[in-house]
N, C-alpha and C positions, 0 to 999 in steps of 0.2 A: 447542450442534449447527452444526453448519455446513451454510450454504443451498446446496445442491445445484445450484439454479440459479446461483448465484453463479461456484459452481465450475466448471460446464459452459461459461458464459459467458468466463471467463478461459481457461480451457484450450484451445476452440474458436475462442476472439476471434468470440464472436458471432453466427456464422451460423447464417441462416435455416433454419428447419425443427426447431429445438430449443426443446423446451416442457417446465414443472414445473407440478404442479399440488399442491398440499399436501406440500412435501418430497420429491415423485417425479418421476423422468423419465415424462414421459406420450408425447413425439414426440422423435425423434435421426434423423438422417441415416443409413440403415443398418440402423437397427434398434436398441432400447434395450439402452445396453450391460449388460456384467454387473457384479454386485453389486461382484466383486472389481475389475473396474476403475476404479468408483464410489469405493470404498473409498480406491483406489490414488490417486485425482486428487484427493480429500479432503486425502489427505496432503500431498501436493506443493501444494495450494493454502494449507494452515496454515503448512506451513514456508515458502513465498511471504509470507505476510501478517508473518511473524516478522520475516525479512529486510528488509522495507521498513518496519516501525515506526517507526524511528528519524526517517524524515521528517518523518512526522505530532509525533512529539514535538518536533522540533526548531521546527516550523512554529509550535506552541502556548505553545514557550519564546522565540522569537526578539522583541525588542522589535520595538514597533509602528513600522512604515516611517518615520512623522514623526521619530521619537526617532533612527532609524538614520540619516537624512540630515541630521539636525541634527549628531550626533556628527561626522560625514566634513565636515561643514562648517568645525564649530568645529576639530577636532581632525587630520583626515586620515583617508586609506584606513586607511594602516598601526594608528592608534590604533583605529580603528572594529573592524578584523578582530581585534586583538589583545584588546580590552575588551568587544566584544560579540558577534561570532560564532564564536572562538575556543572560549571557554567553552561555549558551548552545542553545538558541533559536538564537544569532548571528553564531556559530559556523554553524549550519544547517538552513538558509533560509528558507522560504517557496519558490518555486521557480515560 
């Protein structure tokens, strides 16, 4: 289940006056949003998370920065891009 606090924080840029308790919105500027709105925002948030999942996947698969710098020093930028970066970007493309 998606955390509604994370959802409204993302959807409404963490504006003041929003509060949740135990997965329920308890304070919200202008009144508590309808369940229909909350369900819509949850779907939007989950879709957003799927579209940015590649970022974390890439980050976890890239070699250590020291290894990348060593590759650049010894083999040049083009070899670094081809050997270390492109395979990860191909594995986890932007959606």
